[in-house]
A tleap script that builds the chain and sets N, CA, C and O, in Angstrom:
source leaprc.protein.ff14SB
mol = sequence {
  NMET ARG ALA VAL VAL THR VAL THR GLY LYS
  ASP ARG LYS GLY ILE ILE ALA LYS VAL SER
  GLY PHE LEU ALA GLU LYS GLY ALA ASN ILE
  GLU ASP ILE SER GLN THR ILE MET GLY GLU
  TYR PHE ALA MET ILE MET ILE ALA ASP MET
  SER GLU ALA LYS GLU GLU PHE SER VAL ILE
  ALA ALA ALA CYS ALA GLU LEU GLY LYS GLN
  ILE GLY MET SER ILE TYR LEU GLN HIE GLU
  ASP ILE PHE ASN ALA MET HIE SER CILE
}
set mol.1.N position { -8.035 -53.128 -24.568 }
set mol.1.CA position { -7.054 -52.174 -24.950 }
set mol.1.C position { -6.790 -50.996 -24.112 }
set mol.1.O position { -7.774 -50.432 -23.634 }
set mol.2.N position { -5.682 -50.560 -23.871 }
set mol.2.CA position { -5.331 -49.542 -22.760 }
set mol.2.C position { -4.969 -48.306 -23.731 }
set mol.2.O position { -4.680 -48.393 -24.925 }
set mol.3.N position { -5.050 -47.134 -22.948 }
set mol.3.CA position { -4.469 -45.839 -23.784 }
set mol.3.C position { -3.788 -45.114 -22.683 }
set mol.3.O position { -3.749 -45.487 -21.511 }
set mol.4.N position { -3.233 -43.993 -23.200 }
set mol.4.CA position { -2.307 -43.107 -22.456 }
set mol.4.C position { -3.046 -41.816 -22.557 }
set mol.4.O position { -3.387 -41.304 -23.623 }
set mol.5.N position { -3.303 -41.248 -21.184 }
set mol.5.CA position { -3.955 -39.842 -21.298 }
set mol.5.C position { -2.786 -38.940 -20.647 }
set mol.5.O position { -2.197 -39.157 -19.588 }
set mol.6.N position { -2.609 -37.917 -21.512 }
set mol.6.CA position { -1.735 -36.852 -20.785 }
set mol.6.C position { -2.442 -35.647 -20.826 }
set mol.6.O position { -3.055 -35.310 -21.839 }
set mol.7.N position { -2.407 -34.956 -19.789 }
set mol.7.CA position { -3.058 -33.725 -19.477 }
set mol.7.C position { -2.058 -32.492 -18.848 }
set mol.7.O position { -1.547 -32.653 -17.740 }
set mol.8.N position { -1.867 -31.506 -19.474 }
set mol.8.CA position { -0.903 -30.496 -19.073 }
set mol.8.C position { -1.669 -28.909 -19.170 }
set mol.8.O position { -2.652 -28.639 -19.860 }
set mol.9.N position { -1.085 -28.192 -18.481 }
set mol.9.CA position { -1.588 -26.717 -18.362 }
set mol.9.C position { -1.442 -26.155 -17.227 }
set mol.9.O position { -0.874 -26.728 -16.297 }
set mol.10.N position { -1.914 -25.004 -17.145 }
set mol.10.CA position { -1.968 -24.171 -15.918 }
set mol.10.C position { -2.743 -24.781 -14.845 }
set mol.10.O position { -3.873 -25.211 -15.080 }
set mol.11.N position { -2.207 -24.853 -13.651 }
set mol.11.CA position { -3.134 -25.537 -12.393 }
set mol.11.C position { -4.260 -24.804 -12.105 }
set mol.11.O position { -4.336 -23.576 -12.145 }
set mol.12.N position { -5.097 -25.542 -11.826 }
set mol.12.CA position { -6.619 -24.951 -11.392 }
set mol.12.C position { -7.289 -26.169 -10.598 }
set mol.12.O position { -7.009 -27.344 -10.834 }
set mol.13.N position { -8.030 -25.832 -9.818 }
set mol.13.CA position { -8.913 -26.744 -8.983 }
set mol.13.C position { -9.643 -27.659 -10.079 }
set mol.13.O position { -9.818 -27.244 -11.225 }
set mol.14.N position { -10.075 -28.981 -9.639 }
set mol.14.CA position { -10.930 -29.704 -10.276 }
set mol.14.C position { -10.611 -30.522 -11.722 }
set mol.14.O position { -11.400 -31.198 -12.383 }
set mol.15.N position { -9.162 -30.225 -11.992 }
set mol.15.CA position { -8.788 -30.891 -13.320 }
set mol.15.C position { -8.849 -32.488 -13.288 }
set mol.15.O position { -9.261 -33.141 -14.246 }
set mol.16.N position { -8.381 -33.073 -12.048 }
set mol.16.CA position { -8.479 -34.541 -12.039 }
set mol.16.C position { -9.959 -35.103 -11.962 }
set mol.16.O position { -10.294 -36.146 -12.524 }
set mol.17.N position { -10.749 -34.370 -11.268 }
set mol.17.CA position { -12.241 -34.694 -11.370 }
set mol.17.C position { -12.953 -34.615 -12.478 }
set mol.17.O position { -13.872 -35.408 -12.686 }
set mol.18.N position { -12.592 -33.554 -13.420 }
set mol.18.CA position { -13.344 -33.320 -14.599 }
set mol.18.C position { -12.864 -34.447 -15.641 }
set mol.18.O position { -13.638 -35.064 -16.373 }
set mol.19.N position { -11.462 -34.624 -15.598 }
set mol.19.CA position { -11.013 -35.528 -16.651 }
set mol.19.C position { -11.431 -37.142 -16.191 }
set mol.19.O position { -11.909 -37.919 -17.018 }
set mol.20.N position { -11.221 -37.474 -14.973 }
set mol.20.CA position { -11.564 -38.701 -14.484 }
set mol.20.C position { -13.077 -38.865 -14.548 }
set mol.20.O position { -13.542 -39.993 -14.714 }
set mol.21.N position { -13.714 -38.015 -14.450 }
set mol.21.CA position { -15.371 -38.139 -14.457 }
set mol.21.C position { -15.642 -38.263 -16.120 }
set mol.21.O position { -16.376 -39.157 -16.543 }
set mol.22.N position { -15.099 -37.455 -16.881 }
set mol.22.CA position { -15.351 -37.527 -18.265 }
set mol.22.C position { -14.976 -38.991 -18.881 }
set mol.22.O position { -15.643 -39.540 -19.758 }
set mol.23.N position { -13.794 -39.539 -18.277 }
set mol.23.CA position { -13.401 -40.797 -19.050 }
set mol.23.C position { -14.437 -41.903 -18.418 }
set mol.23.O position { -14.920 -42.798 -19.112 }
set mol.24.N position { -14.716 -41.742 -17.051 }
set mol.24.CA position { -15.744 -42.656 -16.574 }
set mol.24.C position { -16.934 -42.842 -17.375 }
set mol.24.O position { -17.369 -43.955 -17.667 }
set mol.25.N position { -17.540 -41.577 -17.784 }
set mol.25.CA position { -18.886 -41.481 -18.578 }
set mol.25.C position { -18.701 -41.986 -19.896 }
set mol.25.O position { -19.711 -42.161 -20.578 }
set mol.26.N position { -17.537 -42.259 -20.388 }
set mol.26.CA position { -17.203 -42.794 -21.725 }
set mol.26.C position { -16.907 -44.516 -21.500 }
set mol.26.O position { -16.683 -45.320 -22.405 }
set mol.27.N position { -16.961 -44.733 -20.388 }
set mol.27.CA position { -16.733 -46.338 -20.174 }
set mol.27.C position { -15.308 -46.650 -19.857 }
set mol.27.O position { -14.998 -47.831 -19.700 }
set mol.28.N position { -14.433 -45.733 -19.751 }
set mol.28.CA position { -12.901 -45.968 -19.535 }
set mol.28.C position { -12.727 -46.211 -17.955 }
set mol.28.O position { -13.399 -45.615 -17.112 }
set mol.29.N position { -11.812 -47.092 -17.687 }
set mol.29.CA position { -11.443 -47.419 -16.317 }
set mol.29.C position { -9.967 -46.993 -16.166 }
set mol.29.O position { -9.086 -47.485 -16.871 }
set mol.30.N position { -9.722 -46.029 -15.192 }
set mol.30.CA position { -8.292 -45.570 -14.956 }
set mol.30.C position { -7.626 -46.590 -14.146 }
set mol.30.O position { -8.068 -46.933 -13.049 }
set mol.31.N position { -6.406 -47.152 -14.755 }
set mol.31.CA position { -5.742 -48.146 -13.953 }
set mol.31.C position { -4.667 -47.530 -13.087 }
set mol.31.O position { -4.439 -47.906 -11.937 }
set mol.32.N position { -4.049 -46.605 -13.682 }
set mol.32.CA position { -2.915 -45.878 -13.011 }
set mol.32.C position { -2.903 -44.331 -13.208 }
set mol.32.O position { -3.459 -43.856 -14.198 }
set mol.33.N position { -2.338 -43.600 -12.370 }
set mol.33.CA position { -2.420 -42.010 -12.489 }
set mol.33.C position { -1.211 -41.554 -11.746 }
set mol.33.O position { -0.777 -42.018 -10.692 }
set mol.34.N position { -0.708 -40.515 -12.498 }
set mol.34.CA position { 0.358 -39.863 -11.638 }
set mol.34.C position { 0.369 -38.204 -12.028 }
set mol.34.O position { 0.104 -37.918 -13.196 }
set mol.35.N position { 0.605 -37.348 -11.279 }
set mol.35.CA position { 0.259 -35.967 -11.502 }
set mol.35.C position { 1.342 -35.314 -10.560 }
set mol.35.O position { 1.768 -35.819 -9.521 }
set mol.36.N position { 1.716 -34.092 -11.109 }
set mol.36.CA position { 2.600 -33.226 -10.365 }
set mol.36.C position { 2.116 -31.936 -10.551 }
set mol.36.O position { 1.242 -31.788 -11.404 }
set mol.37.N position { 2.550 -30.871 -9.858 }
set mol.37.CA position { 2.382 -29.585 -10.063 }
set mol.37.C position { 3.901 -28.930 -9.829 }
set mol.37.O position { 4.507 -28.954 -8.758 }
set mol.38.N position { 4.379 -28.337 -11.084 }
set mol.38.CA position { 5.516 -27.686 -11.040 }
set mol.38.C position { 5.257 -26.038 -11.094 }
set mol.38.O position { 4.819 -25.466 -12.091 }
set mol.39.N position { 5.570 -25.447 -9.970 }
set mol.39.CA position { 5.150 -24.124 -10.003 }
set mol.39.C position { 3.665 -23.752 -10.256 }
set mol.39.O position { 2.850 -24.035 -9.378 }
set mol.40.N position { 3.314 -23.226 -11.227 }
set mol.40.CA position { 1.944 -22.871 -11.515 }
set mol.40.C position { 1.412 -23.944 -12.607 }
set mol.40.O position { 0.241 -23.855 -12.974 }
set mol.41.N position { 2.150 -24.836 -13.070 }
set mol.41.CA position { 1.596 -25.658 -14.034 }
set mol.41.C position { 1.598 -27.051 -13.636 }
set mol.41.O position { 2.495 -27.574 -12.975 }
set mol.42.N position { 0.443 -27.694 -14.113 }
set mol.42.CA position { -0.117 -29.033 -13.794 }
set mol.42.C position { 0.195 -30.073 -14.932 }
set mol.42.O position { 0.025 -29.707 -16.095 }
set mol.43.N position { 0.627 -31.309 -14.681 }
set mol.43.CA position { 1.024 -32.443 -15.469 }
set mol.43.C position { 0.448 -33.793 -15.018 }
set mol.43.O position { 0.684 -34.142 -13.862 }
set mol.44.N position { -0.155 -34.446 -15.674 }
set mol.44.CA position { -0.868 -35.653 -15.332 }
set mol.44.C position { -0.785 -36.644 -16.553 }
set mol.44.O position { -0.867 -36.278 -17.725 }
set mol.45.N position { -0.596 -38.057 -16.098 }
set mol.45.CA position { -0.516 -38.883 -17.012 }
set mol.45.C position { -1.374 -40.093 -16.424 }
set mol.45.O position { -1.295 -40.378 -15.229 }
set mol.46.N position { -2.204 -40.799 -17.311 }
set mol.46.CA position { -3.112 -41.797 -16.816 }
set mol.46.C position { -3.023 -42.925 -17.778 }
set mol.46.O position { -2.866 -42.648 -18.967 }
set mol.47.N position { -3.102 -44.131 -17.411 }
set mol.47.CA position { -3.126 -45.283 -18.065 }
set mol.47.C position { -4.740 -45.832 -17.909 }
set mol.47.O position { -5.168 -46.197 -16.814 }
set mol.48.N position { -5.402 -45.840 -18.885 }
set mol.48.CA position { -7.002 -46.224 -18.889 }
set mol.48.C position { -7.207 -47.452 -19.700 }
set mol.48.O position { -6.617 -47.545 -20.776 }
set mol.49.N position { -7.992 -48.409 -19.280 }
set mol.49.CA position { -8.466 -49.550 -19.876 }
set mol.49.C position { -9.600 -49.071 -20.674 }
set mol.49.O position { -10.470 -48.438 -20.076 }
set mol.50.N position { -9.714 -49.260 -21.844 }
set mol.50.CA position { -10.592 -48.885 -22.920 }
set mol.50.C position { -11.590 -49.831 -23.291 }
set mol.50.O position { -12.582 -49.510 -23.946 }
set mol.51.N position { -11.366 -50.948 -22.907 }
set mol.51.CA position { -12.154 -52.128 -23.382 }
set mol.51.C position { -13.617 -52.231 -23.338 }
set mol.51.O position { -14.278 -52.984 -24.053 }
set mol.52.N position { -14.140 -51.320 -22.338 }
set mol.52.CA position { -15.555 -51.213 -22.241 }
set mol.52.C position { -16.044 -49.770 -22.629 }
set mol.52.O position { -17.055 -49.277 -22.129 }
set mol.53.N position { -15.264 -49.130 -23.546 }
set mol.53.CA position { -15.563 -47.900 -23.987 }
set mol.53.C position { -16.878 -47.808 -24.704 }
set mol.53.O position { -17.230 -48.737 -25.431 }
set mol.54.N position { -17.649 -46.707 -24.535 }
set mol.54.CA position { -19.176 -46.694 -25.172 }
set mol.54.C position { -19.141 -46.104 -26.473 }
set mol.54.O position { -20.178 -45.936 -27.114 }
set mol.55.N position { -17.857 -45.732 -26.963 }
set mol.55.CA position { -17.720 -44.932 -28.311 }
set mol.55.C position { -16.406 -45.312 -28.971 }
set mol.55.O position { -15.469 -45.814 -28.351 }
set mol.56.N position { -16.398 -45.061 -30.167 }
set mol.56.CA position { -14.949 -45.443 -30.849 }
set mol.56.C position { -13.915 -44.701 -30.276 }
set mol.56.O position { -14.161 -43.642 -29.699 }
set mol.57.N position { -12.669 -45.192 -30.386 }
set mol.57.CA position { -11.534 -44.534 -29.639 }
set mol.57.C position { -11.405 -43.242 -30.301 }
set mol.57.O position { -11.295 -42.313 -29.502 }
set mol.58.N position { -11.389 -42.932 -31.478 }
set mol.58.CA position { -11.062 -41.762 -32.317 }
set mol.58.C position { -12.045 -40.874 -31.739 }
set mol.58.O position { -11.682 -39.713 -31.551 }
set mol.59.N position { -13.346 -41.237 -31.389 }
set mol.59.CA position { -14.268 -40.205 -30.948 }
set mol.59.C position { -14.041 -39.726 -29.604 }
set mol.59.O position { -14.276 -38.558 -29.295 }
set mol.60.N position { -13.553 -40.661 -28.720 }
set mol.60.CA position { -13.378 -40.365 -27.468 }
set mol.60.C position { -12.060 -39.308 -27.487 }
set mol.60.O position { -12.046 -38.264 -26.835 }
set mol.61.N position { -11.082 -39.717 -28.253 }
set mol.61.CA position { -9.821 -38.888 -28.453 }
set mol.61.C position { -10.229 -37.515 -28.741 }
set mol.61.O position { -9.752 -36.623 -28.038 }
set mol.62.N position { -11.109 -37.200 -29.751 }
set mol.62.CA position { -11.488 -35.918 -30.239 }
set mol.62.C position { -12.288 -35.250 -28.882 }
set mol.62.O position { -12.103 -34.079 -28.548 }
set mol.63.N position { -13.025 -35.995 -28.298 }
set mol.63.CA position { -13.862 -35.340 -27.299 }
set mol.63.C position { -12.996 -35.019 -26.015 }
set mol.63.O position { -13.441 -34.200 -25.211 }
set mol.64.N position { -11.651 -35.696 -25.766 }
set mol.64.CA position { -10.746 -35.335 -24.958 }
set mol.64.C position { -10.124 -34.131 -25.262 }
set mol.64.O position { -9.924 -33.395 -24.296 }
set mol.65.N position { -9.716 -33.685 -26.507 }
set mol.65.CA position { -9.140 -32.759 -26.792 }
set mol.65.C position { -10.101 -31.547 -26.824 }
set mol.65.O position { -9.618 -30.417 -26.747 }
set mol.66.N position { -11.389 -31.717 -26.931 }
set mol.66.CA position { -12.386 -30.638 -26.874 }
set mol.66.C position { -12.588 -30.275 -25.294 }
set mol.66.O position { -12.730 -29.114 -24.912 }
set mol.67.N position { -12.584 -31.365 -24.450 }
set mol.67.CA position { -12.632 -31.105 -23.123 }
set mol.67.C position { -11.470 -30.006 -22.642 }
set mol.67.O position { -11.629 -28.986 -21.973 }
set mol.68.N position { -10.332 -30.523 -23.171 }
set mol.68.CA position { -9.099 -29.817 -22.891 }
set mol.68.C position { -9.235 -28.375 -23.211 }
set mol.68.O position { -8.777 -27.584 -22.386 }
set mol.69.N position { -9.800 -27.914 -24.293 }
set mol.69.CA position { -9.921 -26.711 -24.778 }
set mol.69.C position { -10.947 -25.848 -23.791 }
set mol.69.O position { -10.793 -24.697 -23.384 }
set mol.70.N position { -12.002 -26.735 -23.547 }
set mol.70.CA position { -13.087 -26.167 -22.443 }
set mol.70.C position { -12.402 -25.788 -21.170 }
set mol.70.O position { -12.681 -24.652 -20.788 }
set mol.71.N position { -11.567 -26.471 -20.414 }
set mol.71.CA position { -11.046 -26.217 -19.374 }
set mol.71.C position { -9.693 -25.660 -19.223 }
set mol.71.O position { -9.048 -25.583 -18.177 }
set mol.72.N position { -9.295 -25.228 -20.572 }
set mol.72.CA position { -7.861 -24.699 -20.591 }
set mol.72.C position { -6.809 -25.376 -20.326 }
set mol.72.O position { -5.866 -24.904 -19.691 }
set mol.73.N position { -6.849 -26.631 -20.807 }
set mol.73.CA position { -5.784 -27.616 -20.688 }
set mol.73.C position { -5.426 -28.246 -22.007 }
set mol.73.O position { -6.183 -28.009 -22.949 }
set mol.74.N position { -4.460 -28.955 -22.191 }
set mol.74.CA position { -4.056 -29.836 -23.320 }
set mol.74.C position { -4.312 -31.330 -22.977 }
set mol.74.O position { -3.572 -31.922 -22.192 }
set mol.75.N position { -5.151 -31.805 -23.454 }
set mol.75.CA position { -5.516 -33.385 -23.099 }
set mol.75.C position { -5.339 -34.115 -24.580 }
set mol.75.O position { -5.793 -33.706 -25.649 }
set mol.76.N position { -4.603 -35.233 -24.360 }
set mol.76.CA position { -4.284 -36.139 -25.509 }
set mol.76.C position { -4.631 -37.556 -24.881 }
set mol.76.O position { -4.398 -37.904 -23.724 }
set mol.77.N position { -5.255 -38.322 -25.911 }
set mol.77.CA position { -5.639 -39.644 -25.528 }
set mol.77.C position { -4.933 -40.474 -26.710 }
set mol.77.O position { -5.206 -40.169 -27.870 }
set mol.78.N position { -4.119 -41.415 -26.467 }
set mol.78.CA position { -3.282 -42.221 -27.346 }
set mol.78.C position { -3.450 -43.654 -27.128 }
set mol.78.O position { -3.601 -44.055 -25.974 }
set mol.79.N position { -3.442 -44.428 -28.060 }
set mol.79.CA position { -3.521 -45.967 -27.757 }
set mol.79.C position { -2.025 -46.238 -27.242 }
set mol.79.O position { -1.002 -45.731 -27.704 }
set mol.80.N position { -2.106 -46.974 -26.386 }
set mol.80.CA position { -0.812 -47.528 -25.492 }
set mol.80.C position { 0.225 -47.918 -26.572 }
set mol.80.O position { 1.346 -47.418 -26.467 }
set mol.81.N position { -0.016 -48.701 -27.528 }
set mol.81.CA position { 0.932 -49.207 -28.612 }
set mol.81.C position { 1.639 -47.990 -29.307 }
set mol.81.O position { 2.855 -47.954 -29.495 }
set mol.82.N position { 0.844 -47.086 -29.638 }
set mol.82.CA position { 1.465 -45.957 -30.273 }
set mol.82.C position { 2.300 -45.036 -29.276 }
set mol.82.O position { 3.393 -44.538 -29.548 }
set mol.83.N position { 1.634 -44.896 -28.122 }
set mol.83.CA position { 2.686 -44.183 -27.202 }
set mol.83.C position { 3.936 -44.807 -27.052 }
set mol.83.O position { 5.012 -44.211 -27.101 }
set mol.84.N position { 3.786 -46.017 -26.870 }
set mol.84.CA position { 5.250 -46.916 -26.546 }
set mol.84.C position { 6.049 -46.816 -27.694 }
set mol.84.O position { 7.248 -46.570 -27.567 }
set mol.85.N position { 5.492 -46.989 -28.909 }
set mol.85.CA position { 6.344 -46.790 -30.162 }
set mol.85.C position { 7.095 -45.543 -30.379 }
set mol.85.O position { 8.211 -45.518 -30.898 }
set mol.86.N position { 6.280 -44.237 -29.858 }
set mol.86.CA position { 6.964 -43.076 -30.078 }
set mol.86.C position { 7.929 -42.705 -29.076 }
set mol.86.O position { 8.683 -41.744 -29.233 }
set mol.87.N position { 7.932 -43.538 -27.908 }
set mol.87.CA position { 9.036 -43.277 -26.893 }
set mol.87.C position { 9.959 -44.586 -26.840 }
set mol.87.O position { 10.402 -44.948 -25.750 }
set mol.88.N position { 10.225 -45.228 -27.897 }
set mol.88.CA position { 11.109 -46.469 -27.704 }
set mol.88.C position { 12.323 -46.193 -28.735 }
set mol.88.O position { 13.031 -47.125 -29.118 }
set mol.89.N position { 12.512 -44.953 -29.135 }
set mol.89.CA position { 13.697 -44.895 -30.122 }
set mol.89.C position { 15.063 -44.988 -29.431 }
set mol.89.O position { 16.097 -44.955 -30.098 }
savepdb mol mol.pdb
quit
């Protein structure tokens, strides 16, 4: 199963390292990543393989949101199918 991870907020050092390290600890494998900085804002989207995740998807999604709060970013983890359905209108 694959997931889409979105990260947005004010730019600062270490965002990619924190998020990718967190996902690696949870057993996720980042398959693709795109990030950009627009002025003072950071935006990133990742595709992650969650097939070897060490916890339930909902637990990891909640932990991503919590990590986002800790580092001052918005982090959302969504199942790829749900992400695609939301964007296929």
